[in-house]
LUMDOLUM-971199 format. One line per field, with one value per residue: x, y, z of N, C-alpha, C, O in turn. Coordinates in nm, 2 decimals. Layout:
BEGIN
nX	[X,...] .
nY	[Y,...] .
nZ	[Z,...] .
caX	[X,...] .
caY	[Y,...] .
caZ	[Z,...] .
cX	[X,...] .
cY	[Y,...] .
cZ	[Z,...] .
oX	[X,...] .
oY	[Y,...] .
oZ	[Z,...] .
//
This chain:
BEGIN
nX	[2.30,2.11,1.80,1.53,1.36,1.01,0.81,0.76,0.47,0.30,0.35,0.23,0.04,-0.16,-0.27,-0.46,-0.65,-0.74,-0.84,-1.06,-1.20,-1.26,-1.42,-1.63,-1.72,-1.80,-2.04,-2.08,-2.16,-2.06,-1.78,-1.63,-1.38,-1.32,-1.42,-1.23,-0.98,-1.02,-1.00,-0.75,-0.60,-0.65,-0.46,-0.24,-0.14,-0.07,-0.28,-0.24,-0.37,-0.39,-0.35,-0.56,-0.80,-0.77,-0.80,-1.07,-1.19,-1.16,-1.28,-1.55,-1.89,-1.87,-1.94,-1.83,-1.80,-1.77,-1.53,-1.34,-1.36,-1.26,-1.01,-0.91,-0.91,-0.72,-0.48,-0.46,-0.34,-0.07,0.25,0.35,0.59,0.76,0.71,0.66,0.35,0.29,0.11,-0.11,-0.21,-0.39,-0.20,0.03,0.32,0.56,0.53,0.50,0.74,0.91,0.81,0.90,1.19,1.18,1.03,1.20,1.42,1.29,1.25,1.50,1.60,1.43,1.53,1.80,1.75,1.64,1.86,2.04,1.91,1.91,2.18,2.23,2.09,2.21,2.12,2.00,1.78,1.73,1.55,1.52] .
nY	[0.58,0.78,0.93,0.98,1.29,1.38,1.50,1.85,2.01,2.12,2.00,1.75,1.56,1.36,1.45,1.63,1.48,1.31,1.50,1.59,1.34,1.30,1.52,1.45,1.20,1.28,1.38,1.59,1.60,1.74,1.88,2.19,2.43,2.58,2.42,2.21,2.34,2.43,2.19,2.11,2.33,2.29,2.10,2.20,2.25,2.42,2.51,2.45,2.63,2.53,2.26,2.18,2.26,2.08,1.83,1.87,1.91,1.65,1.47,1.58,1.54,1.25,0.93,0.87,0.62,0.45,0.55,0.49,0.21,0.17,0.25,0.06,-0.16,-0.10,-0.08,-0.35,-0.47,-0.38,-0.48,-0.61,-0.70,-0.99,-1.35,-1.51,-1.64,-1.96,-2.11,-2.40,-2.52,-2.80,-3.02,-2.83,-2.88,-2.75,-2.54,-2.70,-2.85,-2.62,-2.55,-2.76,-2.75,-2.51,-2.58,-2.78,-2.61,-2.44,-2.63,-2.71,-2.46,-2.44,-2.65,-2.57,-2.34,-2.44,-2.58,-2.38,-2.24,-2.43,-2.44,-2.19,-2.17,-2.35,-2.50,-2.36,-2.08,-1.74,-1.65,-1.84] .
nZ	[0.81,0.61,0.67,0.46,0.42,0.44,0.16,0.12,0.26,0.06,-0.16,-0.18,-0.34,-0.29,-0.07,-0.15,-0.29,-0.07,0.10,-0.06,-0.07,0.21,0.25,0.09,0.19,0.43,0.38,0.20,-0.11,-0.33,-0.30,-0.26,-0.37,-0.15,0.07,0.06,0.09,0.35,0.48,0.42,0.53,0.80,0.87,0.82,0.55,0.27,0.00,-0.33,-0.60,-0.88,-0.86,-0.69,-0.83,-1.04,-0.91,-0.83,-1.07,-1.19,-1.01,-0.95,-0.95,-0.97,-0.84,-0.53,-0.42,-0.63,-0.75,-0.56,-0.56,-0.82,-0.78,-0.59,-0.76,-0.94,-0.77,-0.71,-0.91,-0.89,-0.82,-0.49,-0.38,-0.22,-0.24,-0.55,-0.66,-0.74,-1.00,-0.97,-1.18,-1.36,-1.58,-1.60,-1.62,-1.60,-1.42,-1.20,-1.17,-1.14,-0.88,-0.72,-0.65,-0.51,-0.30,-0.17,-0.10,0.09,0.29,0.35,0.45,0.68,0.83,0.87,1.01,1.25,1.35,1.41,1.60,1.82,1.87,1.94,2.18,2.38,2.58,2.80,2.88,2.85,3.03,3.21] .
caX	[2.21,2.05,1.66,1.48,1.24,0.89,0.81,0.69,0.32,0.23,0.38,0.18,-0.08,-0.25,-0.35,-0.57,-0.74,-0.78,-0.93,-1.18,-1.27,-1.31,-1.54,-1.75,-1.76,-1.87,-2.18,-2.08,-2.15,-1.98,-1.69,-1.58,-1.24,-1.32,-1.42,-1.10,-0.88,-1.05,-0.95,-0.59,-0.55,-0.66,-0.34,-0.10,-0.10,-0.11,-0.34,-0.21,-0.50,-0.39,-0.37,-0.69,-0.89,-0.75,-0.87,-1.21,-1.26,-1.16,-1.37,-1.67,-2.00,-1.86,-1.98,-1.70,-1.78,-1.70,-1.39,-1.26,-1.36,-1.17,-0.87,-0.86,-0.88,-0.58,-0.39,-0.45,-0.23,0.06,0.33,0.39,0.69,0.74,0.72,0.56,0.27,0.30,-0.01,-0.11,-0.32,-0.37,-0.11,0.14,0.43,0.68,0.51,0.52,0.88,0.97,0.79,0.97,1.30,1.15,0.99,1.31,1.50,1.23,1.27,1.65,1.61,1.38,1.63,1.91,1.71,1.63,2.00,2.10,1.84,1.95,2.31,2.24,2.02,2.30,2.07,1.94,1.71,1.75,1.46,1.48] .
caY	[0.59,0.90,0.91,1.09,1.36,1.38,1.62,1.97,2.00,2.19,1.92,1.62,1.54,1.28,1.52,1.69,1.37,1.27,1.60,1.58,1.22,1.33,1.60,1.38,1.11,1.35,1.41,1.69,1.54,1.82,1.97,2.31,2.47,2.63,2.31,2.13,2.43,2.44,2.07,2.12,2.43,2.22,2.01,2.28,2.23,2.53,2.45,2.51,2.64,2.46,2.11,2.17,2.27,1.97,1.74,1.89,1.88,1.50,1.40,1.65,1.46,1.11,0.86,0.83,0.47,0.40,0.60,0.40,0.07,0.17,0.27,-0.05,-0.25,-0.06,-0.12,-0.50,-0.50,-0.33,-0.57,-0.57,-0.77,-1.12,-1.45,-1.52,-1.75,-2.06,-2.17,-2.54,-2.57,-2.93,-3.01,-2.73,-2.95,-2.65,-2.49,-2.80,-2.87,-2.50,-2.54,-2.86,-2.70,-2.41,-2.65,-2.84,-2.52,-2.40,-2.73,-2.69,-2.35,-2.45,-2.74,-2.50,-2.25,-2.51,-2.62,-2.25,-2.22,-2.52,-2.41,-2.06,-2.21,-2.41,-2.58,-2.27,-1.97,-1.62,-1.62,-1.98] .
caZ	[0.71,0.60,0.65,0.36,0.48,0.37,0.08,0.18,0.25,-0.05,-0.28,-0.14,-0.42,-0.23,0.03,-0.22,-0.32,0.05,0.13,-0.13,-0.02,0.34,0.25,0.01,0.28,0.55,0.34,0.10,-0.23,-0.42,-0.22,-0.34,-0.34,-0.02,0.15,0.06,0.16,0.51,0.55,0.41,0.63,0.93,0.90,0.79,0.42,0.19,-0.11,-0.46,-0.66,-0.98,-0.82,-0.62,-0.94,-1.12,-0.84,-0.83,-1.21,-1.21,-0.91,-0.93,-1.00,-0.97,-0.73,-0.45,-0.40,-0.76,-0.75,-0.46,-0.61,-0.93,-0.73,-0.55,-0.86,-0.99,-0.67,-0.71,-1.02,-0.84,-0.73,-0.36,-0.34,-0.16,-0.32,-0.66,-0.65,-0.84,-1.04,-0.96,-1.28,-1.42,-1.70,-1.61,-1.56,-1.60,-1.29,-1.09,-1.18,-1.08,-0.75,-0.62,-0.59,-0.41,-0.16,-0.12,-0.05,0.19,0.39,0.39,0.53,0.81,0.91,0.90,1.11,1.37,1.42,1.45,1.73,1.92,1.89,2.02,2.30,2.48,2.70,2.89,2.82,2.91,3.14,3.30] .
cX	[2.12,1.89,1.61,1.36,1.13,0.89,0.74,0.55,0.26,0.27,0.33,0.04,-0.19,-0.34,-0.48,-0.69,-0.81,-0.87,-1.06,-1.28,-1.33,-1.43,-1.65,-1.80,-1.83,-2.00,-2.18,-2.06,-2.08,-1.91,-1.64,-1.44,-1.23,-1.33,-1.30,-1.00,-0.90,-0.99,-0.80,-0.54,-0.56,-0.53,-0.21,-0.06,-0.16,-0.15,-0.28,-0.33,-0.51,-0.42,-0.51,-0.80,-0.89,-0.81,-1.02,-1.27,-1.26,-1.26,-1.52,-1.78,-1.98,-1.89,-1.85,-1.69,-1.72,-1.57,-1.29,-1.25,-1.25,-1.02,-0.81,-0.83,-0.75,-0.47,-0.38,-0.35,-0.10,0.12,0.36,0.49,0.66,0.75,0.62,0.48,0.28,0.16,0.00,-0.21,-0.29,-0.29,-0.01,0.26,0.56,0.65,0.53,0.66,0.95,0.93,0.85,1.11,1.29,1.11,1.11,1.39,1.43,1.25,1.41,1.66,1.55,1.47,1.74,1.88,1.70,1.77,2.05,2.03,1.89,2.09,2.33,2.18,2.11,2.26,2.00,1.87,1.75,1.67,1.43,1.55] .
cY	[0.72,0.89,1.02,1.16,1.37,1.51,1.73,1.96,2.02,2.09,1.78,1.60,1.46,1.35,1.60,1.60,1.33,1.36,1.59,1.45,1.23,1.41,1.53,1.27,1.15,1.40,1.53,1.63,1.60,1.92,2.07,2.34,2.51,2.53,2.24,2.22,2.44,2.31,2.07,2.23,2.37,2.14,2.08,2.28,2.35,2.48,2.53,2.49,2.54,2.31,2.09,2.18,2.13,1.85,1.74,1.85,1.74,1.43,1.45,1.57,1.31,1.05,0.81,0.68,0.40,0.43,0.52,0.26,0.06,0.17,0.15,-0.17,-0.22,-0.10,-0.27,-0.54,-0.45,-0.45,-0.53,-0.65,-0.91,-1.22,-1.44,-1.64,-1.82,-2.13,-2.33,-2.59,-2.71,-2.92,-2.90,-2.79,-2.86,-2.59,-2.58,-2.83,-2.74,-2.50,-2.64,-2.81,-2.59,-2.47,-2.70,-2.74,-2.46,-2.51,-2.73,-2.57,-2.36,-2.55,-2.66,-2.39,-2.31,-2.54,-2.49,-2.22,-2.29,-2.49,-2.28,-2.08,-2.26,-2.46,-2.49,-2.15,-1.85,-1.59,-1.75,-1.96] .
cZ	[0.71,0.58,0.56,0.45,0.38,0.28,0.15,0.16,0.12,-0.18,-0.26,-0.22,-0.36,-0.12,-0.03,-0.24,-0.16,0.11,0.08,-0.08,0.12,0.33,0.19,0.12,0.40,0.50,0.23,-0.04,-0.34,-0.35,-0.31,-0.29,-0.20,0.08,0.17,0.11,0.30,0.57,0.54,0.52,0.77,0.97,0.85,0.64,0.34,0.07,-0.22,-0.55,-0.79,-0.96,-0.76,-0.73,-1.02,-1.04,-0.85,-0.97,-1.24,-1.13,-0.91,-1.02,-1.02,-0.84,-0.66,-0.43,-0.51,-0.77,-0.67,-0.51,-0.73,-0.88,-0.67,-0.64,-0.93,-0.90,-0.67,-0.80,-0.99,-0.76,-0.60,-0.30,-0.28,-0.27,-0.43,-0.65,-0.76,-0.87,-1.03,-1.08,-1.34,-1.55,-1.71,-1.54,-1.53,-1.46,-1.18,-1.07,-1.11,-0.92,-0.66,-0.57,-0.48,-0.28,-0.09,-0.04,0.08,0.31,0.44,0.48,0.67,0.89,0.96,1.02,1.25,1.43,1.47,1.58,1.84,1.96,1.98,2.17,2.42,2.60,2.81,2.82,2.90,3.03,3.22,3.43] .
oX	[2.08,1.85,1.64,1.28,1.14,0.95,0.67,0.51,0.18,0.21,0.38,-0.06,-0.31,-0.45,-0.58,-0.81,-0.93,-0.96,-1.16,-1.40,-1.44,-1.53,-1.77,-1.92,-1.90,-2.07,-2.29,-1.95,-2.04,-1.95,-1.60,-1.39,-1.14,-1.25,-1.26,-0.92,-0.79,-0.93,-0.72,-0.43,-0.47,-0.51,-0.10,0.06,-0.29,-0.07,-0.28,-0.39,-0.61,-0.50,-0.57,-0.89,-0.99,-0.88,-1.09,-1.37,-1.35,-1.33,-1.60,-1.76,-2.07,-1.87,-1.77,-1.57,-1.63,-1.49,-1.18,-1.15,-1.17,-0.93,-0.69,-0.75,-0.68,-0.36,-0.27,-0.28,0.00,0.07,0.40,0.49,0.55,0.81,0.52,0.54,0.28,0.10,0.10,-0.28,-0.17,-0.32,0.03,0.30,0.64,0.75,0.58,0.71,1.04,1.01,0.86,1.14,1.36,1.15,1.14,1.44,1.51,1.28,1.44,1.72,1.61,1.48,1.78,1.95,1.73,1.79,2.11,2.11,1.90,2.12,2.41,2.23,2.10,2.32,1.94,1.91,1.79,1.70,1.33,1.54] .
oY	[0.75,0.85,1.14,1.09,1.37,1.61,1.70,1.91,1.94,2.12,1.68,1.63,1.49,1.31,1.62,1.63,1.31,1.32,1.57,1.45,1.18,1.37,1.54,1.26,1.08,1.47,1.56,1.60,1.54,2.03,2.05,2.28,2.48,2.54,2.21,2.16,2.46,2.31,2.03,2.20,2.40,2.11,2.03,2.31,2.36,2.41,2.65,2.39,2.48,2.24,1.99,2.10,2.09,1.77,1.65,1.78,1.69,1.34,1.37,1.55,1.24,1.12,0.72,0.63,0.31,0.33,0.48,0.19,-0.03,0.11,0.12,-0.25,-0.31,-0.15,-0.31,-0.64,-0.49,-0.50,-0.42,-0.68,-0.96,-1.19,-1.38,-1.75,-1.77,-2.19,-2.39,-2.69,-2.75,-2.83,-2.87,-2.76,-2.88,-2.59,-2.54,-2.84,-2.76,-2.46,-2.61,-2.84,-2.58,-2.44,-2.68,-2.76,-2.44,-2.47,-2.75,-2.58,-2.30,-2.54,-2.68,-2.37,-2.25,-2.53,-2.50,-2.18,-2.24,-2.51,-2.27,-2.01,-2.22,-2.46,-2.55,-2.12,-1.86,-1.51,-1.75,-2.04] .
oZ	[0.82,0.47,0.58,0.52,0.26,0.31,0.24,0.06,0.07,-0.29,-0.33,-0.17,-0.38,-0.10,0.04,-0.22,-0.15,0.18,0.15,-0.06,0.14,0.40,0.23,0.13,0.46,0.58,0.18,-0.08,-0.43,-0.34,-0.43,-0.19,-0.13,0.18,0.28,0.19,0.36,0.68,0.63,0.58,0.85,1.09,0.84,0.61,0.35,0.01,-0.22,-0.57,-0.81,-1.03,-0.79,-0.72,-1.07,-1.11,-0.87,-0.99,-1.31,-1.18,-0.88,-1.14,-1.07,-0.74,-0.70,-0.43,-0.50,-0.81,-0.72,-0.49,-0.74,-0.93,-0.69,-0.62,-0.98,-0.95,-0.63,-0.78,-1.06,-0.66,-0.58,-0.17,-0.30,-0.38,-0.42,-0.63,-0.87,-0.79,-1.08,-1.06,-1.35,-1.63,-1.82,-1.43,-1.44,-1.38,-1.07,-0.96,-1.03,-0.84,-0.54,-0.45,-0.39,-0.17,0.03,0.07,0.17,0.42,0.55,0.59,0.76,1.02,1.07,1.11,1.35,1.55,1.58,1.67,1.95,2.08,2.07,2.26,2.53,2.71,2.90,2.71,3.02,3.12,3.29,3.52] .
//
């Protein structure tokens, strides 16, 4: 399997925002281009002036705590994989009916897993 290499440092847009936030959280309420370039240079990233100016123009004058809160709110709506939560609201027969087969399948899986473990164990353990 071929492992994907990370993008070149100069194409990492999140680094510009992170650098701005680091400067702001460090007490600089209005980080300049020079401040952000200094942070980026410290980790080997050559700053692109266009991207840097875009980040500064978007964030300059905004309360960083509010920006972070808005970002967290946006991330909350991003699906993160895993099982879908089933609502147990009263009167929702469809969701209750849909959850019953899932629960039965989960129990079947647990029993199957237990039987596989006991077959693999063969009465002794690796460290007994």
